[in-house]
N, C-alpha and C positions, 0 to 999 in steps of 0.2 A: 504494500500500500504506500503510495506516494501522493499525498494530498497537496494541492496548490490552490491559490486564489488569483483570479485575473479580473481585470476591469470589464465591466459590461459593455464598454464601447469597442472592445476588440471583436472582430468578426471571426470568432472561432466557434466550432461546433458546440462547445460547452455553454455558450451564450446564445445559441440559436433556438428558436421556437421548434424547429423540426428534429432536433437531436433527442433521442429517447433515453439517454444515459442518466444515471443518478447524479444529482447536483443539488446545491442549495445556495440561496443568497448568503454571502459571506459577512454581510453587515446589515444593520437595520435600515440603512439608507438605500438598499437594493442597488448599489453601484458596483458590486463585485460578486463573482460566482466562485464557490468552492467545489472542487471535484477531485476525484482520484485520477492521476495522470496515466494509470495503467488500464483504466476502464475503456472498453470499446462498446459502442451501442449502435443500433440501427438508425439510419437517416430516414426520416419520414417525408423529406422534401425532394429536391432534385435527384438525389442519389438513392431513391427508395430501395430499402433493403440492404444497402451497403453498410458494412461495419466501419464506423468512424471513431477516431479517438477525440478527446476533448480539445486538443490543439489543432485538429484538422480544420479546414475552411473550404468554402466554395462561393460561387457567385450568387447563389440563391439564399444567402443568409438573411434571416429575419430575427430581430431581437426577441429573446424569450419574454413573454408577456408579463412575467412577474418582476422584471427589471425596469429600472428607470433610465 
């Protein structure tokens, strides 16, 4: 397990609405996301069904709805 926190403004899978991986807001301001860097999860967007890590990205990124 290798947990990290990144800004919600970065266009990575962990901050994307379409990523199905486990993550949570890292602060009460909803400006950062905390997730495990070893986790892979399905993309429910452009790359439907593809296994993506939290640091991956693509052109169909949409900010996760719980973030500001």
